[in-house]
C-alpha positions in Angstrom: 114.6 117.1 101.6 111.2 115.6 100.3 109.9 112.5 101.9 107.5 110.5 99.4 105.3 108.2 101.4 103.8 106.5 98.3 106.0 105.4 95.7 106.3 102.0 93.5 108.0 100.0 91.4 106.7 97.7 89.1 104.7 96.7 86.4 102.3 99.6 85.1 99.9 100.8 82.5 101.2 103.4 80.4 98.9 106.3 78.7 98.5 105.2 75.0 100.3 101.9 75.4 99.0 97.9 75.2 101.5 96.9 77.0 102.7 97.8 80.5 105.9 99.6 81.4 108.4 98.1 84.1 109.5 100.4 86.6 112.9 99.6 87.3 114.3 100.3 91.2 117.2 102.0 88.9 114.8 103.9 87.2 112.5 105.1 90.3 115.4 105.9 92.4 117.1 107.6 89.2 113.9 110.2 88.7 113.0 110.8 92.2 116.5 111.5 92.7 116.6 114.0 90.5 113.3 115.4 91.7 115.5 116.0 95.1 113.5 112.8 96.8 115.7 112.2 99.7 113.5 108.9 101.3 110.7 106.8 99.7 108.3 104.4 100.9 107.9 102.1 98.1 106.2 99.1 97.5 106.0 96.4 94.1 102.7 96.6 92.0 104.2 92.9 90.8 102.3 91.6 93.8 99.1 91.7 91.6 101.0 90.1 88.3 100.2 86.4 88.2 103.6 84.8 87.0 105.5 86.8 88.7 106.5 84.8 91.5 107.6 85.4 95.3 111.5 85.2 95.0 111.2 87.6 91.7 109.5 90.3 94.0 112.6 89.2 96.5 115.1 89.7 93.7 113.5 93.4 92.8 113.7 94.1 97.1 117.3 93.1 96.7 117.8 95.6 94.0 115.9 98.6 95.1 118.2 98.1 98.1 121.3 98.6 96.1 119.8 101.5 93.7 118.5 103.2 96.5 119.7 102.0 100.2 118.4 103.1 103.1 116.8 106.3 101.4 114.1 103.0 100.1 112.1 102.4 102.7 110.4 99.0 101.4 107.0 97.8 102.2 105.9 94.2 101.4 102.7 94.6 99.1 100.7 91.8 100.3 98.5 89.9 97.7 96.0 87.4 98.9 97.9 84.9 96.2 101.5 85.8 98.2 99.8 85.6 101.3 98.6 82.0 100.4 102.1 81.1 99.3 103.7 82.2 102.5 100.8 82.4 105.9 103.8 83.2 108.0 105.0 85.9 106.3 108.5 84.7 106.9 109.4 87.4 103.6 109.7 89.6 106.6 112.5 87.5 107.8 114.7 88.6 104.9 115.5 92.3 106.6 114.1 93.5 103.4 110.7 95.3 104.4 109.9 98.0 107.0 106.1 97.7 106.8 103.4 96.0 104.7 100.7 97.6 102.1 96.8 96.0 101.5 94.8 97.0 98.1 90.9 96.0 98.9 90.6 96.1 95.3 93.4 93.6 94.0 92.1 91.4 97.1 89.0 91.8 98.6 90.6 91.3 102.4 87.5 93.2 104.1 85.2 91.6 102.0 86.0 88.3 102.0 89.0 87.9 103.9 88.8 89.4 107.4 89.6 86.8 109.5 93.5 86.4 107.2 93.7 90.1 107.0 93.0 90.3 111.4 96.0 87.3 111.3 98.2 89.7 109.3 97.3 92.6 111.5 98.4 90.6 114.8 101.6 89.8 112.7 101.9 93.4 112.1 101.2 94.5 116.0 103.8 91.7 117.3 106.8 93.2 115.1 105.7 96.7 115.6 105.5 97.3 111.4 103.3 100.3 109.9 101.3 99.3 107.4 99.2 100.7 104.1 96.0 100.8 102.9 94.4 102.0 99.6 91.6 104.2 101.3 88.8 105.1 98.7 85.2 106.0 99.4 83.9 102.3 98.1 82.8 98.7 100.2 86.0 97.4 102.1 88.2 100.5 101.6 87.1 103.7 102.6 88.2 105.2 106.0 84.8 104.8 108.2 85.3 100.7 107.3 89.4 100.6 107.8 88.7 102.5 110.6 87.3 99.4 112.6 91.0 97.9 112.1 92.7 100.9 113.6 90.8 101.0 116.8 91.4 97.1 117.1 95.0 97.4 116.5 95.6 101.0 118.1 99.5 99.7 118.5 99.8 99.4 114.3 100.2 102.9 112.7 98.3 102.7 109.5 98.5 105.1 106.3 95.1 105.5 104.8 96.3 106.0 101.2 95.1 109.1 98.9 93.5 110.9 101.8 90.1 110.4 100.1 87.6 111.6 100.8 89.4 114.1 103.2 86.8 114.9 105.2 85.9 111.2 106.0 89.5 110.8 106.2 89.9 113.3 108.6 87.2 112.5 110.8 88.9 109.0 111.4 91.8 110.6 112.3 90.7 112.6 114.9 89.5 109.7 116.8 92.1 107.2 116.0 95.8 108.8 116.4 97.4 105.6 114.6 95.8 106.4 111.7 98.4 108.5 108.9 97.1 109.7 106.0 99.3 110.3 102.4 97.5 112.8 100.1 98.7 111.1 96.9 95.9 111.4 93.5 94.7 114.5 95.1 94.1 117.5 92.5 94.5 120.8 92.4 90.3 121.2 93.1 90.9 118.8 96.5 93.5 120.7 97.7 91.6 123.9 98.2 88.8 122.1 99.7 90.6 120.3 102.2 88.5 120.8 105.5 90.0 122.3 108.3 92.3 120.1 110.6 93.0 119.8 114.2 97.3 120.5 114.9 97.4 116.7 116.0 95.8 115.5 112.2 98.1 117.7 110.8 100.8 116.3 112.6 100.0 112.8 110.7 99.0 114.3 107.1 101.7 112.6 104.5 103.4 113.9 101.6 102.8 111.0 98.4 102.5 110.9 95.3 101.9 107.4 94.0 104.8 107.7 91.9 104.9 106.4 88.6 100.7 106.2 88.4 100.4 109.4 86.7 102.0 107.9 83.5 98.7 105.3 83.7 96.8 108.6 82.7 98.6 110.8 81.0 102.1 112.1 78.9 103.0 114.8 81.1 107.0 114.9 82.0 108.1 113.3 85.2 109.9 115.9 86.6 107.1 118.7 85.7 104.7 116.9 87.2 106.7 116.2 90.4 107.5 119.9 90.8 103.2 120.3 90.9 103.0 118.1 93.5 105.3 119.6 95.9 103.7 123.1 94.8 100.4 122.0 95.6 101.5 120.2 98.8 102.9 123.5 99.7 100.2 125.3 98.9 98.3 123.6 102.0 101.2 122.0 104.1 104.4 122.3 105.9 106.5 120.1 104.3 108.9 120.1 107.3 106.1 118.8 109.3 105.3 116.2 106.8 109.2 115.0 107.2 108.6 114.4 110.7 105.3 112.6 110.4 106.8 110.4 107.5 109.9 109.2 109.9 106.9 109.2 112.7 104.6 106.6 110.6 107.7 104.2 109.9 109.1 104.9 113.2 106.5 104.9 115.8 107.7 108.3 117.0 105.3 111.1 117.6 105.7 113.9 114.8 
């Protein structure tokens, strides 16, 4: 079984096309099921689309539950726009969402809305929810920047998504036991150059693909691309260990 910690539904740009393509819950669940994926953590890119309202995202989440059931662990992509519409995060009361996703390049939380972000994390801490952050070597979303949040909220489980760059992310994971990291978007060369990790860090590495982001960059066949991701991961990491990490991130249990 494969547990993918980084999946999306919603609109995505498509290689060679002018118009974005809508990846529906039905399509995403169907493709990943055929690829042998047992469980996913999924969020909707529609949080970035100005014309799509909160009610539409909730409707999409209900369809995701219908299509994938308990196999889909849904995270609410909290854009600044959606937060301003619902500052108390009442969408969490629907029971549809098991965590939050925050993306600095979509809303500059760390650089311009830090107080709001701290309030969101306080709610996540109170509700014992995991939070996924886009992690990249850029202002506001580097592992070093995000580490300040992990240290301030030690009871919150963080996924520093993309493991980017590996050395900086590993350094943060070594001192912050509440930080996990998925390996989505790593290239073959990146896998070959991953630094050595302690067992405690290895226990918090998540398999993730950012599916279906690859279609924004290439016309590769989905099944072939996915199999390659699984093979690359297995060349460095233990899938069984990653499955335990997946559930530890979601549920707060030790991997």
